Steps between C-alpha positions, in 0.01 A plus 500: 500500500217669688500878457278706728465874456493744788144591403390137528666450837344814646166388361544167679599661827209746492265216411601344833372816662189540281401154373218640284718761336788474258708727285391533139767319296435734210547817702719764355862530607633789705253586774256218413620289794459787739154586356393136533603494860301819557200347323512188713514714807196700392293187429602341825408812694145483364459144633635564850335673797823684588603749233869556435619794299838485334656802338743463216804510731368210708412310182852540370647393837271197500613410151867532600430300813344227286801490267738478797297214645571306183872533563483348848673164498478425870335610823791726590454698179124522560551621858746767386257627233220532756726682744627744235196557274169422669467851640505634142208275399265543795422849622550590867727199555840592643671161496428129467657158550408143407503227767466130421499167686794267438428174319584299810297735725823586682412866522375815330748681274531835328683497167707775336820538300712408803331160538235350722465651847334306781230701675555371851289497703218489245258791568144401587363730228679297228426161658128584518488595132680179400254292706171682448556673166347821638676838484643646820543869590700662780662830598866550414595534866356154564717335237740249665877548439530179296261656246598868531861430394367408153282814471747794519227766471340382825804612702600806292167664407410822681121447451293224661468193278267202478622152413291249308566129445320360189492140373648415162271219374536239232239580228395140451507352850451812708774391740720765658839503326654792687421816695542850359572752776464868415526821701347836426316792657152382389529123494163348593260222401407709196862477385436137406303620197786733400758224498291225336680536167856489645396217736377284211805581289731411790305176555529409131875572502553304822311199359695522176829498690393192692392313184808605302745377758311179572665330199838643597452357847442156348827523308677618810361204687648264239839668530470489876440127487814457292697713744362308797609177337845647434535625856401159627789348308758745638617287789862453394786597727722538197462837328588361157220241509257767612604723209441215252133486600450876486673518162282219359188689610619821335586324175155339483302812589692738274577260213874570528772271365728563797468662839766563764547698821785738571517526878618832641760548773359823654818634655714467182232493228664186371286258297529123516318228309455138611238370253431565129185339358501137608874495573660543842844654450787306650666824614289806551581791270571825686568840345470871595154627420586867449707423189284220360223486240248536781639816663201711396259260673711513816507879505138575407327185627298512178448218244758466226452373141747398232478847346636646825815285498805636314578283198853431617366346822242267342777250433546450876133403540523256209799334661308465824197326339706334225270613219432804286269756654202634301298651782574575864312610808675581830277590797650612835363313801486710816436427866153593621640614834764753394484509117857374474601295196492122545552377147456569130253260336602455136302350207665419167336442159121521502362200306343555157727798446293742707631764735445492873207710619376685804306189591828309528635768731186469712537120507857526630412752766200298617712187519765657718245673717446155652827320435762767573479441875555127454794566269667744738438269796661208319803708407522616859488138615792416274692794640424379851658167417807684378494707816492184710823386340646845553390500865700187559796689364416783742524263793853419396568872472371550855754253634777703339366826640459383857863392522616864481288662768801601708638725225258739330744581220545134408126451523432784256753358255329161522162663439630667185652178370184295558274771352707498180480122478124482555408760239795456261600865538839655427531709813332565831517780759359493851414818692404503867287782641633722775169612651660764723668688215244390239775381269572193288832341594702267277783325683596241236527536124461271203746575224460878502752720675613857461811440713848416382620143533703565812222688682226353713147582387320692772130467561272702275213700649213633293187692600215256549293680236764491227497277195333169428616342824363797692164468328475135603622578854234767555210329323573139596399393150710296258615674179569310175654736246549370148695802369713654771616801297142594417398505867500850657645376832801321351838661576740454205811652654628166636460335159681790336790479745540120491407412143236255619163527324185431697224368275228396742448502876303296751494676838312346791456586869630289787231504771488347847203313646337829605521644151779742595741552212855404597655565161473449126676273253559617145570252219640614167486346150316175444747271324259280306226741394400853418403567860396353831171310492208467734646167608821684598287742700337215690838339568642833615204555734547155655876547519446837672332319789809284557719807472292685760515209741876461467569876521268535801676217679839641412405842634349337807818304559697823472268663752556210738876536465471877539286451808770281645760773443257761632439297810873476563531874450205573727644282773827685466316829534300391798808368673684821429276764645128423491429484870260741668486539877155423648553795736550733204180372337312541829629851550412620148161331498385649833642852491294807422517588131599865458397719211795542262507874576577412863825342378586823316284800422619496136461124458246539214694772316720412201775713650525270802812280521386161638854386581498748788281256694705255709493148357355346815190719461441413134283190569268722704499754214402222257218394730385863524493529120301176465249639750477850349444354150210298650660176378460321833125558515427476128673163461431368851865452594556382859739706714721203579514404130604849382756529780661165420489579126682834541765351725549198273543727197752710696691183592485389139733781393873446520728789584672622181582872504194610304250219419406437861197546723535878517475515120181289513357725770574822306343353185185404692492843670511674160214277382303616805576864415378454141176332610427787735615792281387374159168351618586168337176345625334693215736352243549141614290222647533435873664164438756664269599753769527218754719297262719800420570582866583138590721474191695810604586337833597167340651603166868440596475222762826303531689730264863387486653839419573398139304548178342255254804504273726388782262221604485367144873529433582334833254218423361533850220292644262786420619499141447125468148547627385809312738592215286333233212732594699822537492750789688260726502708820147632458361148464693397808356795695150390405576139590620607844191713541295187437709312756411757763132501404496121523656509847246437771360819647649728230242495219349848482284378209343211692151651524466584132262307279648240266463734202652799684780281637604393150469859378716645777774240447506574127521872573782461755695287255458748214582802718816344646616394152442860388792609725734354236601810304510292181127451543455871561684591180279260300177666616628859494356561153158380616523717810579805291202431273280458808606835643440673166151364438389504863462231765179294492422316822248276326774340289678207669805563280526862620478396866766233451735747333440756774573256785828403331594866461411577861715208619794627295451851641498365855817300432669817373355725768833566674584721202202726585609567858690808618865518390645421842303176504560416134877529514513270805294243314733535201791413729321178600426412138861540387626312800285207384601548134870506581462192720360311199781635285757370748340153488508504121867593501568218746345262248721637225225695330506856379215688671301775333643846560226602745584196717876561491606723787814594309326607179151612588423868430232531768351842408474404132337167585251672727415767242447236234284295734284801580473606137419166344318310773364712783389823335313335206301285742405793721416724202242239396366491857486879508280504185260255662519652851592871504593493874799287400665817372642549850691171470614571145636839611686335788664258255611791281643675806701188592619480141626859526711397800651209305571727202678746730712219643569369149622840391729520803638153416569619147689805624683359797557139392494524120161332485604184685400372844748211490650423839248733668268371769134585490536738793783680320279541194218644707740727689571685175153653526618718787768660285384814311486461126641850422806438715577182309459685172741766623752239606460332164581825319805557713 
């Protein structure tokens, strides 16, 4: 064995710098090396024209620099040393970097600990040195960016710097090996003499690195030839045959008795083996990796030896290779693209009784650097063939699905059945997305029910962001969960209540051709494995396409059928009362438009009672409000169009006691008052104010004088059309609004841009649906939070909430009017309520108390309505808009009147208004309360 002392190596390296000088081999230990270096320097100085003076600190730094050069094994290490230490060796040098030309002349590189960095474009100063061999000097400010990024001091120094580029020459040939670039305050041509020693040392080290790795390159070329030959043989379409060739190569190169590959299933961390040594297994062996002998390699992705395997698990390896195991090496093979595990390459029993070495590990890694892609591609090809067979099965599934398009419930049941069959799962659930309510809806169920046997399972609605299904619905990404109970989104309550145990889950989105998510399907418990595989994921993804197509067609078919019913209903409506006289349109479109104050001096005041205006003048009042709000000019509405629109909307209202045209007019008039008094143009966009005012006019079109509950219970045409979506009447009002807008000459939105047109229709729909008090109650919490934190116009959510609240306030505005007006409106309301109650009785139903003229306690109902519906809404409005206090006070005053009447009912009629007409109830107000108390005492 060749033993070289540090002293001898330094002597050699310095001899490369000073060929005529050498260290005295008999020098004393301790500081003898340092003294020799100093001596060589002194002798060399005498023979040179340029004199260099080194103090002891510089000498010590040079010695340390020389020692560190000896430790450089590659160019990266050399470049790092120069960057970190050169400024300690050469005075007045702030920083330095080494640049070299690639072997294939592909470019100039700078090396450091982070690797080789291409200097692109190559600066002229470096190119000139490489070509001519002459130094180059330039000011720091002239340094190009491609060079400056490797010289930090150039950009950070506060003093002006000079940059010098010096050739690093081979001592024997004189050729330029590299370029040393330094920066400092006094760098000049004279600096060349100062850096001669480091330059020669760097050149000697660079040459040594090249010579040292020349032999290694030859060995690498031999291995490369072997690998090229192996890769050329890997043309099999069968993964097992491909593995045989790779295994034979590994056995030959590592001198192993046996080699085998354990392929990894990424989603389950299962391991499966198809080939051991020269034997292709008849049936592949598959087992969970996390509990196997190779679990540590799976977890750490680090090589594993026999010493790392628990003794009790060695027996399993011996059974696999059918021989006793003396030595073992297991090396994880990872993908170069994402570092995921592909396989575990295993070697068993090194020949001649030796142990496997680091070289064997390197051999395995180098092999799979070139063959892993081929291996994964071949496995993927085999999976594709399996998928082809499965696709044929999917075509059969499609035939089953498309036979149930007329019934969505049957279709969903068929989807669940086919999904279970394709993936061999125990159970399946399908959720559709209700985009309006942002909820997941399950209409059919697979084995799980919380109802009793004799009860019908109702649909289940969940927030779209809840649980595993919600995660898939919002992200659109498939989720494959191997341990359901360990997943943070899993909800265990259903398992606890039913006794069913969910082990693993495959949940995938159902998307239409535009990528819109229609729903999600959730599969539970793989029957023949520890979890769902990647193959199951691919099948589920393909199956989801068929599901989306069938669901889309089913929903489309339902829309067609609904459209047919809607068309019948619209024709009925048009035949009933949707005719507008051309003379009326002509008169309204050509008349002078008065200012609203000309109709009544108090028209803008909240205290004004709009029902005082005769009904035949209300269309003109609506036109005046459109004009005063600048809606006609702002949205370029033609006079004839607005006239026909107003008259068509008026005709669209039937004549129930309360929900008639006068109600629509008063609601719109209150909206006008709020815009003017609250300066809503500062709080809402113009298009939102426009939408709100139109919605107020149209919000109860074709109201039948009955509520949503009656429509649903009576199974009316409206119920058949809208009950599945909720808010039956409100959806009908919007649909009739659209009918009017689509009537020729009635579209007040006709001159809007396409984007604004879609926006205004969405706003009108949302605002009209907000008149359903159930919707109002749902958002009341959000409204309260908004009023507490403050309204922010820049937030779309705040503006949407505010428009809904304003619509509700307008709809309830009769309760803010003076008492004489409010009590008359109450009479109309109860006349309509009692009419519905009479119809319910005629059908044999028992109406709610407030609809039963014989049982309703009118004052109590009114007080409750004011307390729980009206006042909370207006208190929120008052916090946002202080001027609304006037309306809130008016409501409280009206409540006081109802409380007085209620007290009189309690005294005079023992708290009951049975068999009393509404007028008789109101007449009690004229009787003094103290007189009734006196009579009660007597």
